N, C-alpha and C positions, 0 to 999 in steps of 0.2 A: 579491532572496528576498522571497515573500510574507510577512507580519507573522506571528509565531508565533501559532497558535490555543492559546488556554487553558482545559480543561476543569477542571471542579472535582467532586472525587467526594466524596460525604457520604452518609452513614447511621449507623445506630445501631451502637452497641457490637456487635460480635461480628456485624454483619450480613452479611460475605463482602466489605468494600472492597478487601482486599488481594488476594484469591482473582482477583476482578473486574479490579481493575488490572493486575497480570499478564498474565492473558489477553488485555485491550484493549490494554495496551503491547506486546505481542508482534506482534498483528494489525497495530500502526500500523507496526511496524518494518516487518514483511513485506512491507504496503502500500507503504513507501517503497524497497522492493526493496533494502535495506541492512542485513537479517538477517546477514550475515557482517561480523563484528565487525572485519576488515580494513579496513572502509571507514573513509573519515577525515569521513564525515559524522555527525551526531545527530540522527536523525529526532524522537527524543523523549527529554525530559528529565523524571523525577519529582520533585518540589518535596513533601517529608513535613514532617507537623506533628508531632512526638513532644513528648509533655507528660513522659514520663520520658527519661533520657539512656541508657537501655539500647538503644533505637533496634532493636527487634526486628524489626520490618518491613523498615528500612533494610537490615539485613543480609541479609534474605530477598530484596529486591528487588535488590542488589549482587551477590548470588550467584547472579541471573538476568541477569546482564549489563545492567544498567539504568544510565543514568546518573543518580545519585539525590542530591539537595540536602537538608539538612535544617535544620529552624526548631525548636530547643529551649526558645527562650525562655517560651514561652506558646503560649496557642490565638491562632492568625493572625486570627480572627473578631474579636478584641475586644482583647486586650492587647499584641500583637506586631504592630500594622498595619505599623509602619515597618519591621520586618523584611520583612514579607512583601514589601511594596514593594521594596527593597534587592535581596531574593533575585531577586525575579522579572527586575528591570533588568540583577542580574548573569548571570542564565542568559542571558539575550538577547545581552546583548554577547559573553560568552564563548562559547556553543555556537550562539546562534541556530536553535532546534531547529524543525522545522516545527511539533512540539505539545508542550507543557507540561501535564502533567497534575499536578493539584495533589492530594495525600491529605490531609482535614482528619481533626482526633480525630473521635471518635464522638460528643463533646459539641458540635461546633461548629456555627455555622448559615451554611451555602452561601450565601445571599443576602447575608449581611453580607460574605463574603469577596470576591463579585460587585462589591458596591457600593464596598468600598474599592480593589479594583482600578482601578475604572472612574474613580473621585473622586480618588483620590490619585496612580496611576501611570499614570492616561488608557489603559489595558488594557479591551478586552470580554473577557468569559470565558462560558463555558455551563457549564450543571449537570447532571452525571450523579449520581442519588441512588439510594441501595438502601435496600427495605424488607424486613424479615425477617418472612415469613409466617409462622412458627413461633411468633414471639413477639408478634406484632403486636398482639392484643388486650390483652394484659398491658401494652406498652409505652405504648399509647393510652390506655387507663386511671390511670396511672399518672403520664404527662406529656403530656396530651393537645397544649398550647401549644408544647410542644419539636417533637412530631410535625408540627403545623403549621408552624412555623417551619422544619423542615430539607426539607419537601417543597412547600410553595406555592409556590415559583417554579424549580422543578426543570422542565430541557428534557426529560428522560428520566426515567422511574422503574424501575429493575428490581425487582421484586418476588421475591426470593431465597427458596431454600427449598423451591420447589415439591413436592419429593419427598418431604418430612417435613409435608405436609397432605394433607386430601382435596381431590380435585376441585371439591368444592360449597364448603370454607373458602377455597380459592385465589379461585373465583369472588367471594365476598362480599370478601375482601381486596383484589382488585383494585378493584371497585366503589368500596371505602371509598376506595383511595388515590386513585383519580382523581376523587374527590370533592373532595380537597384542593386539586388543580389541574386544572381540566377539560382545560387547555389542553396537557399535557402527554401524552408518550408513555408508556403503561404496559404492562410487558412481563413477562410469569414468565418466572423462570429458575431452573436449578439451577447455582449458578455451579461445584460442583465436578466436573460433569460435562464442563464445557468446550463452548464453541461454533463453529462455522463461521465461514468470513471472511465469509460473506453476512450472518450474523445481525451480526457488527461494521460490517460497512458498512451495515447499516440502522440501529444505533445511532447509527453516526457523522452519517449523512445527518438523522437525527432532531435532532442537537442543533443549536441554531440558533446560527452563527458570523455575528457582524455586521461583523466587519472583513474577512471575504475570502471568497469564494464558494469551496467546495469543488469 
């Protein structure tokens, strides 16, 4: 079997990560031809990094029939790197999915998570980041360095909530987002509307997997 492909999903608090995660995960399951839960295959596993032990996102994802693992011990980009590596290895040994989707907390640094996976677990990963078009200016003013750290190494950046801003505002946000990482694919979206399989295939192809060809 090919090595599992790891995708880190990052984004600010309230940017719509869980909505995107559910849509993308369902697409990957359909893509694998195993949407029927009677199948013994596990094409997608989701690794959640919950700061609180409430596990709201975990409950939501599990109710949608995803295989979900959790890390509650702290932020996986800094204080819980050992838990991250242990969880990734356990997931690979237990399920060996085609895709592992890691949803980081809204305050995590996706590039740090990728570095930990590469240096401590010998795993490559791609980064799919979300930016909130509605709150973009406010977040950039308040935490400019944090914004840079969240977006600078992303392979694909989805600029969410395009339905809540004018076309002119969206164009400005897209240009500013692209300025943080000119090599990333920047795509405006409205996550609550859902997207076609062709859209998610475009996103998947834009993610850069070093470990295997798609």
